[in-house]
N, C-alpha and C positions, 0 to 999 in steps of 0.2 A: 504494500500500500504506500503510495507516495503522499507526501505532505510538504507544506511550505514551512521552512524553518524560520522562526522569528529571529530578527537581528539580535546578536549578543547584547548590544548596548541597551536595547529595549527590555530584554529579559532582566538584566542587572538593575536597570532603573526601577522596574516593577518590584523586584526583590527588596531593594533598599527602601523605596518609598513605603512599601507595606509595613516595614519594620519601624520606620520613623513615625508613621501614623499611629502606631500603638502607644507612643509616648505623648499623644495629644488627646485632649478631652474633646467632647463634641463641639465646644465653643472655640477650639483651636488654641486654648491656653497651654502653656508649657506644663510638663509633668510636675505634680506636687511631690515634694521630697519626703515621703513617709516611709516607714519601715516596709509597708506592703509593696512599695515600688522597687525594693531591692531585688525582687524577683525579675525585674527587667534585665538584671545582669545575665539572666539565662539566654537572652538573644543578643545583648549588646556586645559582649566580648566574643565575637565570631570573626573578627578581622585582625590580621597581622600584616602591617605594611612595611615590614623590614625582614626579609628572609634571603637566604643564600643557597645556591645550588653548586654543582661541580663546575659551573662556568666560572667560578672563582674559588673560594675555599670551603664551599659547602660539600656535604657528603653524598648528595643524591642528584640525579637528573631531575629536571623540573616536574615531569609527570609523576614520579614517585614522591617527590616532596609534596606536591599538591594532594596526592592520595593520603599520605601520612597526616597532613594537616587536616584533611577532611575527617579522617578517622579519629582525630583528637578533638573534633568538634568545631573546627573553623569552617567558615563558608565563603570567605574572601581573603586572599593573600596577595601580596605584591612580591615579585621576584626582584631583588635589588642587589645584584652581584657587584662586587668591588670592581671599580674601573678607573683607568686614567687614560691618557692619550694612546697608550699601546694597544688597548683592547676594546675600547668603547664601541667602535664601529663593527666589531665582531659580535659582541654580546647582545646589544639591543635588538637588532633585526631578528635574531633567532628567538629572543624572548617574546617579541611581538607575535611571531608565528606560533610558538607553542602556547602562549596565553590564549590566543584565539581558539585554538583547537581544544584546550582544556575547558574554557569557559562555555563553549557552545554546547557541551554535554549537559550543563545546568546543575551539576552537583556542587561544584565549588568554582568561584570566579577568580581568575588569575589576572593580575595587572602587571604589565611590563614596566619595570623601573630600573634604577641603577643607584648604586652608592658610590659617589665620588670619594676616593680614599687616598689619603696622604698626597693630595695634589697641592702644589704650591698655591698659597692664597691668591697670588696675582693671576692664576689661571682658572680659578673656580668659576667665575662668571662666564667665560668663554666656553668652558667645557660643559657647564650646565645648559647653556643655549644649544650646544651641539647635541647633547643628549636628548633634548626635547625634539630637535629637528629629526633625529634618527627614530623617534617614536616612543621614547620613554614617557609614560604618563605620570610617574612619580619620580622626583629627583630627591634622593637622600644624600646628606653630607655627613661624612665620617668626622664627627666632632672631636673636641679636645679632651678625650677620655684620659683619666689619670694613668691608665695601664699601658699606654703607648706614647712614643715621642712624636705626637702630632704637632705640626708646625704652629707656633704661636701666631695668632691672627686668623686662623682657619674659621673659628666660630663667626667672627665679625664679617669676614669676606663672604661666607656662605649666606649669612643673613642679608647682606647687601645685594647679593646675587639673586635673592628671592627663591632659594631652593624650597621644596615643600616641607621637608622634615630635617631638622638638625639633630642627628642621632647622638646619643650619649655625650652631651656637650660639656661634661666635666664641671669645672668651677667657673661656669659662665658668669659674667659680671652682670650687675643690675642694668648697666647701660646697654649691654648687648641684649638682655632680655626685653628691655623696653623697645628696642629697635625691632626685635622679633615680633612683638605685639603689634607694632605699627605696620610692619611689612606682611603680616599674616603668615609668618613662618612658625611651624609647630615645633615645639621642643619635646624631645623624647624622654619618657620614663621607660626604662628597660628592665627586663627580667634577666638579662644576660650577666653571668658572673663577671666580676671585675668592673665592667662598665657601669654596673648598678651602684657602685660605691657612693656616687654623688647624687643619687636620685632625690634624696631629701633636700639637698642644696638647690637642685634644679627646680623642684616643686616650690621651694620657698621663694626663689627669684621670680618665678612665674606668678606666684600669688601676689607679690608686691606690685606688679605692673600690669596684670591681666593678660600675660602671654598665654597662648593656648598650648595645651599638652596633648600628647598622644602616647598610648601604651603599646609597646612592641616587644617581641621576643628576641629579635636579631638572631633568628634561628639558623643554625648551620647543620644540624643533624636532627633526626626524628625526636630525640629526647628533649630538644630545645622548645618544642611546642608544649609549654608547661601546663596549659589548660586554664580554665577560668578561675577556679578557687585559689590557686597559688598566685596567679597574676593579680587578682584583686587584693590579696593579702600583701603582696609586694607594694602595690600602690598605697595601701593603708600604712605600710611601714615607712613610706616616704613622707608620711604626715598628711596625706590627702583625706578629706572628709568624704562621706558617702556621696554627697551632692557633687563634689568636685570630681569624684571618680566617674560618676554617670556622665557628667559633661565631657570628660576626657574620652570616654568610650564612644560617645556620640560624635566626637570629632573624627574618629576613624570612619564612621559612617559617612560623614560629610566629605572627607577627602576621597574616599572610594567612589562616592557618587559623582564628584567633580571629575575624577580621573576617567571615569567611564561614560561621561556624558556624550 
């Protein structure tokens, strides 16, 4: 029997819209922050916008990574492999192709992205623009984590370049966080070992100036898809309130919807 396949973008839009609507009352007012609404976590944390495959330092090919994420309860992921000038034009076109094939099946939606990593701060804006031109729907910047010798000035250059997500930004300054808020750059709260050392600091800086947060795994292997309960507790450990956590998880929905529009 033949049938007409719906465009992937329309399927994803319906999927995300239907879940966003569940946080609205009949009058369209925002969700009330009651204990009863904590059950909303059940569908909110189904997105991870920072994952890796063997196209960089991940353990799995994209198809298996997507299946592993699906089995762990995720329904939307972004493949954001590490890139610089040497491999960006190799990675992104292949991610665009595989993400389309994975997403059209309808089980889990895959977004082609990239994580610019250890790039000289002066090159970030140009490389970010090139990534988008090649088809990356989400540009993540490898921020100034405490666990690696990332070049000083990376956080600021990435924010100025307008990347989508500044991953594990380490001891980000209040000035940088304010600029991120102004530019609409999301700051990452991460479940990844080592990078998570400064989650509390990142959350505090964001809270002082209204910068938007996003919660990711930075998954490199199957065991890195930690699941909703642990991820939520890591967010709580960063000092975030239940209301702030729900807002953060809704941010992932917004980014995914924008990327797949």
